[in-house]
N, C-alpha and C positions, 0 to 999 in steps of 0.2 A: 126586226128590232123591237125592243120593248117600248111601249108608249105609256107605261105606268107613271102616274104623277103623284104617287103617295108620298114621295120624298120631298116634294115641293112645299115650302112652308106656307101655311095660311097667313093671310095678312094679319099682322099683329101677334102671331105666335112665335115662340122661340125658333130661330132659324135652324138650329142644329143642336143635337144632344151628343156630348162626347161619348166615345165608346165606353161601355161599362157603367155609364151614369143612367139614372132613371129620371125621365121627365115627370115633373110634378105640376099639378095645376095650382095656380095662385089661389090664395085664400079668398073666399067669397066676400064681396063688399057690396054695399048698396050703391046704386047708380048715382053719381054726382050730378049736380045741375050743370048748365052750360058753362058758367064761369069755372066751376070745379073741374069740368072735363078739360078745359083749356090748360089749367095749371097742373092737374093731376095726370092727364094723359090716359093711355089705355089701362084698363083694369089689370091686365096681366103684367104690366111693367112694374119694376121696382120704383119706389117713391122718388128716387133721385133723377129718373130719366127725363121727364118733361121739364122740370126746372133747369136741368143741365142744358137741354136743347134750347130753351128760351134764353138762357144766359149766353150760350154760344151765339145765337142769332143777334141778340142785343149788343154783345161785344163787337161782333162783326160790323153791325150797323154803325156803332160809335167810331170804330176804326176807319171805316170807309167814308163816313160823313164829316169827320172832324176837320174843321177849318177848310172846308171844300172850296170855298170861294177864293182862297189864296192863289189858286192856279189860274184865275181869270178866265180867259177864253180857252185855256189849255191848248188844244190844237186849233188854231184860228182857221185853218183850211176847212175843217168840218164845221166850225162855229159859224163861219160866213154862209155856208150852205144851209145851215139850220135857220139863220136869219132870213135867207131868201125864201125858204120853204114856209116860213111862218107868215110871209107876206103874199105869196103867190101859190095857189093850188097846183098850177102847172109845174112850178119849180119843186113843189112838194113831191109830186108824182115822179118826176124824172131825176130828182137829186141834183138840181142845178146849183152852180156856184153863186149865181146872182139872180135876183128876182126878175130880171129882164130876159133870162134864159138864153144866155149866149153859149154856155158850155156846162156840162155836168162834172161832178167829181169823178174820180177814177175808180169808183166802186158802185155797185147797185145801192139803192137808197134805203134799204130796210132799217138800218140803224139810225138814219137821219129821221125817219118817220116818228120814232118814239120821242126823240128830243124836240122835234118840231111841234108835235101835239102838246108837249109840256110848255113850250114857249108860247104857243097860241093861248094857253090857259093862264100862265103865270107871268108872261112878258119875257123879254130878252134879258137874261142875266146869267151869271155863272151857275147859280143854283138850279135854274130851270134846265140848263144844259147838262149838269153833272149829277144831280140827284137821281135821275132815272138810271144812270150808269151804276151808281152806288147801290141802288135797290136791286139791280140785276145781280150784283155781287152777293148780296145777302141771300137772294133767291137761289143762286148757284150753290152756295154753301148748304142751304136747306135741302136741295135736290140730291147733292152728294150724300148727305146724311141718310136720306130716305132710301136711296139706292143700295147703300152698303148695309143699312139696318135690315133690309128685307132678306138678305142672304146670310148674315153673320150675327146680327144683333145690335142693340142700341149702343153698347160701349164702343164697338168697332165703328159704328156710324158717327159717333161723336169725335173719335180720333180722326177719321177721314175728313169730317167737316172742319175741324180745327186746322188740319194740315192744309186744306184748301184755302181757308180764310187767311192764313198767315204766310202763304207763298208771296214773296215780295213783289213779283211781277203782277200777281193778281191784285194786290193792293194798289199798285200803280194804275193798271188798266181799268179797274172799276171806279177809279176817281178821275177818269180821263174821257174825252169824247170821241175816241177812235171806235171803229166798228167792232173791235175785238170783244168788248163786253157782251154785246148781244150774241155774237158768234159763239162764245163759250157757254153762255146760258142755254142756247138752243141745242148745242151738241150734247151738253150734260143732260138736258131733258130727254133727248133722243136715246141716250144710253140708259136712262131710267126706264123709258118706255120699252126699250128692248128687253130689259129685265122683266118687266110686267108681261110682255108678250110671251117670253120663254116659259113662264110659270104654267100657263094653261094653253099654250099654242093659240093665242088670241090674234085673230086677223085685225080686229079693231085697233089693238095696240100697235101692231105692225104698220097699219096705215098711218097711225099717229107718228110713228118714227119717220115715215116718208115725208109727211107734212112738215115736221120740225126740221129735217135736213133740207127740204126745199126752201124754207124761209132762211135757214142758215146760208144757203147758196145765195140768196138775195141780199145777204149781209156782206159776204166776202168771197163770193164765187167758189172756185175750185178747192179752196182750203177746206170747205165744209165736206167735200167729197172724200177726204182722206179716211174718214171713219167708216164709210159705207161698205167697203169689201169685208172688213172684219165683222161688222154687225150682221151682214147678210150671211156670211159663212157660219157664224156661230148659231144663228137661227136654223139654218139648213141642217146643221149637225145635231143640235140639242133640243129643239122644240118637241114636246111630247105628243106627236101625232104622226101620221103616215108621211112618207117621203113626198108623195104627190101633193098633199095639203101643204107641207112646208114650202115646197117650191111655189105653189100658188100664192101663198101668203107673202112671200118675198116679191113676187111679181106685182102683187097689189100694192105693196109698199113702194116699189119702184115707180109704178104709175102715179101714185100720190105725190111722190117726190118730184116727178117731171111736171105735174100740174102746178104744184105749189111753188116750184122754183122757175118754171118756164113761162108762166103767163105774162110776167112783166117783160121778159126778154122778147117774147113774141110781139107784144104791143109796140115796143120801141123799134123793133126791126120792121114792122109793117107800116108804121106811121111815116109818111114822107119826110125826108130830111129837112125840107124847108118849113115844116110845121112844128118842129121840135128843136131842143138845144142840141148842140154837137156833143157826141159821146166822148167825154174826156178820157185820156189815156190811150186812145186809138189813133191811128194815122189815116183811117178810112171812114170815120164817122160810123163805126159799127160796134154794137154791143158784142156781137159774135167774136170780132177780133179782140176786143178787150178781154173777154173771158178766156180765150185760148192763147192769146199772145202776151200782152203786158201783165195780166193777172193770172196767167195759166202756165203753159209749157215754158214760156220765157223765164219764169221764176226758177224752173229746174235747170234749164240749159244755160242761162245767162244771156241769151240772145233776146233782149227786150228793146225793141226799137222805140226810141223816145225817152228812155230812162237815163238817169245819171249812171254812166258806166255801161249803158246798154250796148248790145252788140258784141260784148267781149266773149261771152260763152266760156264753157270749159271748167274753170277751176275755182270759182268764187271770187277771184281777183279783188275788185274793189270792195267786196262784201266779206272779206275775211277768208281764212283757210277753211276748206271743207274737210269732212272726215268725221270719224266717230268721236274724236276729241272735241268737236266744236261745242257741244252742249255743256261741257264741263270746263271750258277755257276761262280765262280771266274775265272776259266780257260777259259771258252767259251764265257761268256757274252760280254766282250769287243771286241771279234773277229767279231761277227755278229749280236748280239741281241739288238742293239740300237733301232731299229724300229720294232722288233719282236712283242711286245705287241700291238703296233699301227697297224701293218698289220693285226693281228687277229681281232682287234676291227673294222677296216675299211672293212674287208672282210664281217663280219656280217652286218654292217651298209649298205654296198653297196648292199648286197642281199635284205635287207629290202627296200632299195630305189627303186629297180627294181622289187619288188615282184609281181606286177600285170601285168608285161610285158608278151608278148607272149612266148610260149615255145622256139621259135627260137631267142630270144633276144640276141644279140651279147655281150651286156654288162654283163649280167648274165653269159653267157658262158665263157667270159674272166675271170670273178671272180672265177668261178669254175675251170677253167684250171689252173690258177696260185695257187688257194687255195688248190687244190688237190696235186699239186707239193709240196707246203709248208707242208701240214699236213702229207702226207705219208712219205716224206723224213725226216721231223723233228721227227716224231714218231720213225722211224727206227734208226736215230742217238741217240735218247734219250734212247732206250731200248736195243740196240745191245750190247752184252756182249763180243764180240771179239775185235780185234784191232780197236782202235778209236783214232784219233788225232784231235786236234782243227781245223787244216786247212781243214779238210773234210767239214766243215760247209760253205765253199765258195759256195757249191751247193745250199744253201738256199738263197743266196743273190739276185739272179734275181727275185725269187718269192716274197720275202719280199718287194723289191723295186717296183715291178709291182703292188702289192696289195695296197701299200701306195698311188701310183699314181692314180690307178683306183678308189679305195674307196674314197680317199681324193677329187679327181676330181668330182665324183658324188655328194658328199655332198656339195662341194663348189658351184656347179651349183644350188643346192637346198637351198642355204643359206637364201633364203627368208622365209623358214619354220623354226619354233622354234626348232623342234627336230633335224634337221640337224646341226644348229648352236651349240646346246648343245652337241651333239656327237662330233663335231669337237673340241669344247673347252675342253671337258673332255679328249679326246684323246691327244690333245696337252699338256695339263697340266700333264697327266700321263707320256707322253714321256719325258717331262722336268724333272720330279721327277726321272724317271728311269735313265736318263742320269746323273743326280746328283749322284745317287747310283753308277753307273759304274765308273764315274770319281773319286769318293771317294776311290775306290779300288786301284787307282794309285795316292795316295794323294800327292806324291812328283812331279807329272807331272802337270805343269800349275795349281797350286792349286786354282787360282782365277777363272779358267774357269767354274768350276761347279756352282759357285754362279751366274756368268753372265748368263749361260744357264738356270738355274732355274728361276731367276727373269724375264728374257726375255720371257721364256715360259709361266709363269703365267700371265704376263701382256698381252701377245698376246692372251692367252686363254680368258681373260676378253674382249679384243677387238673383238674376234670372236663372242661373244654373241650379240654385237650391230653392227656388220659390215654391216648388211643389210640396216641400216639407215644412213650411212655416205657416203660422196662423194668418188669418185674413188681414188683420191690421198691418202686419209686416209685408205681406204680398201687395197690399194697396200702396204702401209706401214705396216699395221697389218700383211698382208700375208708375207711380207719380214721378219719381226721379227719372225713370226711363223716358217718359213723355217730355219732361223738361229738357233732358239732354238732346232729344230729337228735334224739338221745336224751338229751343232757346235761341239758336242762331237766326233762323228765318223770322222769328218773332221780333228780334231786335232790328233786323233790316226792314221788317214791315212797319214798325212804329216810326223808324227814321223816314221811310218813304212817305207815310201819311203826314208827317210833320214838315215836309219839304214841298214847296211849290214846284210844279212841273209844267213847262210850256214847250211849244214847238212841235215839229212833226215827228221827232224821234226821241221820246223820253226813255229814261232808264230808271230802274229801281235801286234803292240802297245807296250807301255812301260810295265815294270815289274809291276805286280799286287800282292797285298797281298792275301794270302789264296789260290793261284793257286796250282794245283797238277796235276800229270800225266805227260806223255811225252809232251814235248813242253810247259812246264809251264812258261818259260821265253822267252824273245824276242830272236829270231834267233836260239836258241838251244833248248835243251829239257832235262828235268829231268827224272829220272827213274819213271816208272809208279807207282801210288799208294801213295797218301798222301805226306805230307811234303811240304816245301816251293817250289815254282816254281824253276825249274832248279837245284835241289839238288839231287845228286846221293845217292843211299842207302849205298854204301860202296865203298871202293877202292880209288885209287889215281885219282886225276884229278877233276877239277871243271866243272860242266855242267851248262849251262845257263850263264847269264851275270849280274854282278852287275850294278846298275844305273850308267850311264856315261861310262861304259865299252864297249868293242866291243862285237858283238854277235856271236853266233854259238858255244859257249862253248870252253873251252881250255883244253888241256891235256899236259900242259907244253910247248905249242907252239900255233901258230895261225892257226885256221882252215879255210880252204876255201879261202885263199887270192887270189887275181886276178892272172891270168896267168903271169908268169914272176917272181913271188915270191914263197914262200913256199905254199904248199897246204895241207889242212888237219891239224891235230894236232898230237902231239907226247906225249907219256906218260911221266910222270915225270921222269927225269933222262935221257931223250933222246931216249928211245926206242919207238917203234911205237904203243904201247898200247896193252893191253890184255896179256894173258898168252899164253903159247904154246898150240897148239892143239885147241880143241873146247871149252875150258873153257873161262870164262870172264877174269880171270887173274887180275893183279894189275891195268891194264888200265881201268877198269870199262867198260863203253859202248863206249869208244872212237872209236875203230876200227869198231864197229858195226854200229854206227849212223853217223859217220863223216869220211871223207877221211883222210888218214894218210899222213904224211909229206914225201917228197922225196928230200933229199939234193943233192947237185951237185955231191958229192962223190958217193952216192948210184946210182944216174942216170947214171954216167959214168960207173959204174960196170955193170948195167943192159944193157947198150947199147953196151958193148964190145962183138963183134962177134954176134950181134943181128940177122943178116941175116942167121945165121946157125941154128936158133932155131925157132920152131913154136910159143912158148911162151918164152919171155925173163925171165919170173918168174912166180911163183905160190904163192898165199897167201890165207889164210883162210878168207872168207867173202868178199862180193863184194865191200864194201866201202874201206876195207883195200887194195884190189887190185886196186881200181879205182884211188887212189892217185898216185900210181906208173905208172899206164897206162897213165894217163893224163900228167904226167911229161915226159914220154919217147915217147908217141904216138906209142908205140909198144904193142902187145897183152900181157896181164898179166892174167893168169888163176885165176878166183875167186872160190876157192874150197868151195863147199857147198852153193854157191849162196849168197843171201843177208844176211841170218841169219847164214850161215855156217852149216846149218842143212839139206841141200838137198844131196842126195846120188850121187853127181856129182863132180868129178869122184869117183868111188869106189877105195878102196886101190889097188885092182888088176889092174884096168885101169890106175891109176896113175903110178904104178910100170912099166907098159908096156910103158907109155909115156916116162918115164925116161930111160928105157932100149933102146928105139928107138932114144934117143938123142933129144927129142922134147922140153924139159924143161931145161933151164939153171940154174936158181936159185930158191930156196925155201926161202921165207921171213918168218922168225919166228916171234912169238909174235902176230900172227893174232888173231882176236877176232871172236869167234863164239858163238853159244848158249851153255849154260850149263844147260841142263835139259834132261828129258827122252823123250822129244818130238822131233820127226824127226830122221834123220840118224846120226850116230856117225862116218861116214866115214872121216870127216875132222879131228877129233881127232886121228883116226887110222893113217891117212897119216902123220900128224905132228909127232906122236910118232915114226913111221917107219923112217922118215927122220932123227929125232934126234938120233935114235939108229944106223943108218948106214952111216951117213955123218958127217963130222967135221964142227962144227959151227965156223964162223968167224964174227967179228964185224966190220962193216963199218959205220963210223960216228954214232955210238950208236945203229945201227940196226943189229940184229942177222940175218945172212944170211948163207945159205948152198949152196955150189956149187955142182950141181947134174951132172956135165959133166963127173965126174970120176966114177969109179966102186963103187958100194955099199960096205961098210965095212963088 
């Protein structure tokens, strides 16, 4: 096979010259100074390129940073872990939920490390939690631009960057403290590094790919691995060197990935269990089980011991219908799917456009790199029967954006041919019609916009059919209208998302849509999985989700996740903290499971009394239930049973020993845990033992048990 690399674009050079055209060198200019280089960019670029890029990044930063503190702690589950890691280096390393290191969160800690370092520098507040996430979003947009620009040119790179920035679920997750922000940035960097490696068969860039994927694994475990088969296969096929060297480079990348992603797992597994916190999300205190079970194969099969709905297997059940239609249904479509049909069409058209290019063609390799990402990850999300939330789809956003930029750029360069114009026109018309459908699902949100987008898209599609024969000003106008028609819908959803506070464990982007179902069916909060209107619980007290015009995050008789200084989390109707005693759901529905609970001044004062005399000022069932009190006091609160209240941490005997040793001051009743036969019942046993042996007292509507005395 040929190993010629003459077709690969040099860095900063035009990526491709259309057939029949002549590449011309840019006019000579004197070298600008440092400030001039920042504003002017590369000498070979048109004058508009660098200002447009800086404008895109600045606008993205404004969108992602605007009124960021309105979401308060956002996901209090992770915010509490960040607070713990900012107080204890042991908690920092393991990703503990509390500074006393009783249990970890149910993910590896890489995403927490970034926020914890920010909190150590700037103190505990919404900005120190969320600004790093927003900056990761700006960086992701920049990396998408760079990756697309290298193979098609700056115009296509700007289109891809804008599509990435305006994806509604990306706006949501880059303003939130979930691990997905770091995961997406690392995978996007890995795709860019793959492109660099493919240009000249660089083993160093391939090792970089492995390191980036390894750290992505330490962010969200096996989800990061979904891109690995495609990246490796593309390099094995397209790298401009011998087959033996290609294979060796992939092996080197795999070794780097194992080291970068495996060192933390090895440490946790080798450290004796008595020396470290319990591994949250597992039933056997094992990171290995967490990786392959709760966060791994269980997500595919639905057999997730310890999860809400775990052990069901098979069809998606509590997590919505599986199948090819999942990514475009009422719940998911408005999150990420605005350009999904276009990206698939342009992937195919782009491959046709470069069909006769050599094996080592970087344009085809780039299409296959991003296309494999989209197809493998999209298929996994479509058919996984385990826990699935709408915000997971942020992992598709870079691939969709890049394919639109690359495929659209290749066809635009070939607009002199009839077939390219026809494909562009049909793709644009289809995108406009699809945007109309998605906007119709939120009929009360800017009802005029869907008609404007539809008409603009159809007119621009007609214009694309004749764009080759008109002057540059007319062509630029057609192109601008086409971009508006493609991005107008997601841009409106993006602005709405940025202007809305989001809290809880299952946020969603955009306005309320009709026909949504599953967790996260409404903006900011989430309904119970399986059918029904978005944001509607199956039973029990409290409203989940938000009516149009209301606040987000769901309410349980109170405001959830308000900024520091106010109340945090929600309370069940009547003033209690949601949920029944022990491990059952109780009257509070899902409030204490999915959202942080409220901590009034009276409760905080009780918890802080003699706080220095105890390892944990309190214990509560479920991590979110405990998180509200921990964030209010900034003292360790033991989350019995971890996130779902279903982990055997601690056991009844261990908790009794903690109480006997005087390490726990209060037990907070009414905590929410799982009510199923999946996972451990230790939390229910502990709650029952406390209720049987200690006297309940009510402090500002919250049932609390003082454990400092002898058991009755």
